[in-house]
VEXKEBA-490504 format. One record per residue: residue in three letters; x, y, z of N, C-alpha, C in turn. Coordinates in pm, whole numbers, plus 50000, padded with zeros to 5 digits. Layout:
ALAXYZXYZXYZ/...
//
This chain:
MET098607341863031098747330563124100047331963201/ARG099977330263333101167330863419101237317863497/VAL102357310963484102507297763543103747297563632/VAL103637290863746104777287963831104947272863833/SER106167268163808106427253763807107277249863927/LEU106857239163994107587233764108108267220564074/VAL108377217463946108947204863900109937207763787/PRO111217204963806112217208463703111897203363564/SER111457190963551111187185763417109987192663353/LEU108977195963433107817203163379108187217563346/THR109097223263422109587236663391110187236863251/GLU111037227163222111657226563089110607224562981/ALA109647215863006108607213062906107807225562873/VAL107417233062975106617245162953107467256162889/ALA108697257962937109557268662885109867266662737/VAL110097254162697110417251262557109187252762468/THR108037249062520106817248962440106117262362437/LEU106127269362550105367281862565106257292762623/PRO107207297862545108107308262596107327320362649/GLY107737324962766107097336662825105977333662921/VAL105527321062927104417317563015104877316063160/LEU106087310763180106577308463316106907321563387/ALA106307323363504106627335063587107577331363699/GLY107597318663738108457314363848108757299563839/ALA109857295563903110277281563904111177279364025/THR111447266764055112277263764172113757266564144/ASP114527266364250115977268064237116617256564161/TRP115947245164155116477233264088116097232663942/CYS115357242163894114927242263754116037248463669/VAL116937240063620118137244963551118077243063400/HIS116977237963350116777236663205115447243063169/PRO115407250063052116517252462960117537262163020/ALA118757261462968119827270063017119437284663001/GLY119787292563102119507306863095118077310763125/LEU117297301663181115897304763213115847316463311/ASP115187327063272115137339463351113747341463409/VAL113507335463526112237336863596112527338663744/VAL111527342763819111667344163964111827330264026/ARG112787329064116113007316364184112227316064314/VAL111557304764339110607304164450110987293764555/GLY112267290264563112707280464662112877266764601/GLY112937256664686113167243064640111877235564613/THR112017223464560110827215364535110167210864665/LYS110977209064770110447204564899110147216064995/ASN110607228064961110347239465050110077252264970/PRO109067251864882108747263964805108227274964897/LYS108487287164858108057298764937106667303064890/ALA105677299164967104287301564927103997316364910/ASP104547324864997104277339264986104867345064858/ARG106047340264820106677345164697105867340564574/ILE105377328264580104567323164470103267331064458/ALA102587333264571101337340764568101537354864516/ALA102687360864550102957374564505103107375464354/LEU103447364364291103567364164145102197363764076/ALA101157361564153099777360964101099657351463983/PRO100077338864001100007329563888098577325063862/ASP098287322063736097027315863700097027301063737/LEU098247295363743098357281163769099737277863826/VAL099767268863923101007262963972100997248363932/ILE102087243563871102157229563832103097222263927/ALA102677210363972103397203064075103317188164045/ASN103947180264130103967165764115103807159164251/GLU103057148264255102727141964383103947135964453/GLU104997133164378106197127664439107187138564478/GLU107387148064390108417158264412108007169064511/ASN106717171464524106247182464609105407177264724/ARG105497183964838104797179564958103347184464956/ALA102457175765001101027179165001100757191565085/ALA101457193065197101217204565285101537217765215/ASP102587217865135102947230065062101897233364958/LEU101407223164890100387225464787099077229864851/ASP098747224464967097537228765038097657243365081/ALA098857247665121099057261565160098837270865042/LEU099257266664924099037274864805097547275764772/ARG096867264464783095417264664757094707273664857/ALA095147273164983094527281465086094747296265056/ALA095827299364984096107313264945095367317164818/GLY094537308164767093747311264649094417308164517/VAL095487300164521096227296864399095747283464345/GLU095497282864215095107270264153096347261564132/VAL096247248864171097377239664163096987227464081/LEU097807224063983097627211863905098707202063949/VAL098287190463997099227180464047099287168663952/THR100497165263908100687154063818101097141563896/GLU100867130063833101377117363884102057110363768/VAL103347107463783104127101563674104937089863729/ARG104477077763700105177065863748105517056163636/THR105037059163515105367051163397105587060563280/LEU106207055463175106437063563057105137067762988/PRO104177058562965102907062862906102207073562990/GLN102277072063121101677081963209102367095463192/ALA103677095363174104417107863153103917114963029/PHE103717107762920103247114162798101847120062816/ARG100987112762886099627117862910099667130362997/GLU100457130063103100507141363195101157153563130/LEU102167151363048102787162662978101767169462888/ALA100997161762815099967167662729098937175362811/ARG098567169862925097587176563012098137189663067/VAL099387189563112100007201663166100107212563059/LEU100587208762943100777218762837099457224762792/GLU098427216462785097107221662751096607231362858/ALA096827227862985096397236563094097147249763093/CYS098387249563041099207261663037098957269962911/GLY098057265362824097677273362709098137268462574/ALA098767256762568099207251562438097987247962353/ARG098037251462225096917248762135097037235462063/GLY098167229162077098377216162015099587209462076/ARG099867197362032101017190162084102307195662023/PRO103317198162105104587202662051105297191461977/ARG106157195261884106877185261805107727176261893/TRP108357182061997109257173962079108517162662150/LEU107257164962182106487154462250106197142962154/ASP105857146262029105657135761929106967128261904/GLU108087135561898109377129161875109757119961991/ALA109437124162112109747115962228108937102962227/GLU107647104162198106827092062192107317082662082/ALA107707088461968108187080261856109497073361893/ALA110367080361964111667074562002111477062262089/TRP110507062862178110287051562269109457040562204/SER108497044262122107657034062060108407026061955/SER109477031661900110247024861796111367016161852/LEU111517016061983112557007762043112286992962017/PRO113306985461972113076971061958112946964362095/ALA112256953362098112126945962224113516941562271/PRO113806943062400115126938962450115416924262420/GLN116626921562372117006907762341117286899662466/ARG117706906562572117936899662698117686909262812/ARG117516903662929117266911863048118526912463133/THR118856924563176119996926863263119486930263401/THR120056924263504119646927763641120496939463691/ALA119896947463777120586959463825120106963263963/VAL120946970464034120496978564147120756992964107/VAL119897001964152119947015864107119947025064229/PRO121107027964285121157037264397120757051364352/VAL120017058264438119697072264411120247081364521/TRP120827075064625121397082864736122397073964810/ARG123327080464878124197073164970124297081065100/ARG124657073965207124687079965342123297084965381/PRO122297076665392122317062165373122087058265226/TRP122387045865195122137040865062120647038965040/MET120147044664932118747042964891118727039164744/VAL117767030764708117707025764570116287027064516/LEU116167025464384114847024664325114137012364379/GLY112867014164417112037003064459110877001264362/ARG109696999464416108536996564332107987009164267/ASP107327007564154106407017664102107067031264078/THR108207031464008108877044163982108997046463832/PHE108997059163794109177062863654110517057863602/ALA111587060063679112917055763636112977040663618/GLY112297033363704112277018963691111597014563563/ASP110527021363525109827018063401110697021363281/VAL111387032663286112307036363178113367025563159/LEU113977021163267115017010963257114446997663205/ALA113266994163249112666981563203112496981463052/ARG112166992962995111976993862850113306993062775/LEU114396994662849115736993262790116346979562821/GLY115546970862880116016957362909116706955663042/VAL116486965263132117146964863263116096962463372/HIS116226951463444115316948463555116026951363686/HIS115526961363759116186964363886115616955363996/LEU116516950664079116206939564168115266943064283/TYR115026955764306114136959664415112786964764363/ALA112466961064239111206965264180109996960164256/GLY110156949164329109046943864405109056947564551/HIS109946956764589110026960864730108766968264772/ALA108436967564899107236974164949107336989364941/GLU108556994564944108757009064939109217013364801/ARG108957025864769109347030964638110827034564634/TYR111377038964747112797042464753113367036964885/PRO113537023864892113957017765019115407020765054/ARG115677021365182117047021865232117547007565242/VAL118677004865180119216991265177120686991865215/PRO121116983965312122546983965350123436980565231/LEU124576986865226125506984665115125876969965101/ALA126076963165213126436948965206125366940865133/GLU124106944465155123016937265088123016940364938/LEU123276952764902123326956364760124436948564689/ARG125576947664752126676939964693126316925264680/ALA125706919864786125356905664787124296902164684/ALA123516911864641122496909364539123126905464406/ALA124406908964387125176905164268124466908264137/PRO124096920964117123446924463990124436923963874/ASP123906923263752124766924063634125426937663625/VAL124726948063672125256961663663124666970063776/VAL125446979563823124986989563919124797002563839/VAL123577007463835123277019663760123367031563855/LEU124277040863824124547052263912124217065263840/PRO123047071163867122707083963804123387095663872/ASP123467106963804124107118763862123117128063931/GLU121897123363954120947130164040119857120264081/PRO119247121964198119407133164293120767133564362/TYR121367121764389122747121864437123657122264315/ARG124707130264323125597131564208126707120964214/PHE126367108964166127387098664154128327102164039/THR129617099664060130627102263958131577090463953/ALA132547090863861133517080163850134327078763979/ALA134447089664053135217089564177134357088264302/ASP133057087464285132147087164400130977077964368/GLY131127065264401130077055464377130597041964335/PRO131307040964221131777027764176132687020764275/GLU133447028464353134387022164447133657014164555/ALA132367016964574131587009664675131156995864626/PHE131356993164497130886980564439132026973264368/PRO133076969664441134216962864380133786949764314/GLY134286947564193133966935364122132666935664044/LEU131896946564057130636947863983130766958563876/ARG130116956463765130096966563659129206978163702/CYS129656990163672128877002063708128647010563584/ALA127437015363569127067024263459126737037863516/LEU127527047963481127217061663519126277067563415/VAL125097071663459124087076263364123597090263400/SER123017096763302122447110063320121147109163397/GLY121097115563514119867115563592118737122563520/ARG119067132863445118027139963369117367130663268/HIS118137122363201117547113463102116847101563167/LEU117227098363289116607087063357115337090963432/THR115297102963488114197106563580113337118163535/TRP113787125763434112987137263391112007133163283/TYR110807138963288109807136963183109547150663119/GLY110167152263003110097164862930110817163162798/PRO111327173962740112007172962611113177163162607/SER113807160662722114927151262726114497136962693/LEU113197134062699112727120562669113017116562524/ALA113127126362435113347123062294114707116662272/GLU115707120662349117037115062332117407105062441/ALA116537103262538116837094462651117147080162610/PRO116407073962517116737060062482118167058662431/ARG118597068062348119957067362294120997070162400/VAL120797080762480121787084562580121937073862687/LEU120827068862737120887058462839121427045262783/GLY120997042062662121477029862600122987029862582/GLU123537041362541124987042362523125717040762656/ALA125187046762761125827045662892125797031362945/LEU124697024462922124577010662968125497001462888/ARG125577003862760126476995562677127936998062712/ALA128257010462748129647013562785130077006062910/ALA129097002662994129406995063116129496980163088/GLY129186976362965129276962262928128146953962983/ARG126976959762991125846952363050125446940462964/
//
C-alpha cells in the first residue's frame, strides 16, 4: 500500500499506525518528527504531477484543508482520493478509523482507543467560560460556526462567542473582539503563530490563554493528551 497524505494530522495518524505506508506528504506535515517521505507541496497547493509520479494507491485529504479543484485534478490523473470531513470530536474518531482501515490497518490502534477514553472520561464542565478564538491576524479571523476546534473547546467548558456566526472563520474587527468582553482570549500557535509577544498585547485587560494549535485543531495521536494539555493552558490563564 502506498499512501500520500495532504493533511498533517492524518499524516501523523498513518505514520504512527502504519510505518512505511506513506510515500508522500505535504510540507506542513511535521509530525512525527523525522518523517522521511517525498514532499508534495502545501495543503492548499499540492503538486499534482509529483503526487501522480509517486503512483499512490490512495491520497487522503480533508474537505476543509484541501481545495476541491486540486482533488479533482488528482482524480482526473487517475488517483483515488479519500476525502474526510471533521467538524466534531466524534466525527474525528469515526473518520480516523475509516482512514486507517482504507490505508490497510487490520484493527484499531491503541492510541485511538486511548484518545477516545481520554475524552469520554472527562467530567462535565462545572461552569462555562466565554471566549473568542483568533486563528489569524492582519486581518483578524476567529473561530465561527461548526468547527472541530470549537467542539473541542466546548467539551472543556469553553463557549466561543462566534459559534453562531454565519461563517466558519469570520473576519471580525479587533475593536469588536475587544468589545465582546470574553472571559478569555484563546490564542493558538497555528495556523497563525500567536506567542506571548504577538497576540496578547492586542487585548489589554483581557485574560489570554496561549494554547497548542496541534492539540486544538489536529485529529490524530495528539488527541490522547489534548484534554490535559489544553486544560492546563486554560487554567494557567485563570479562566
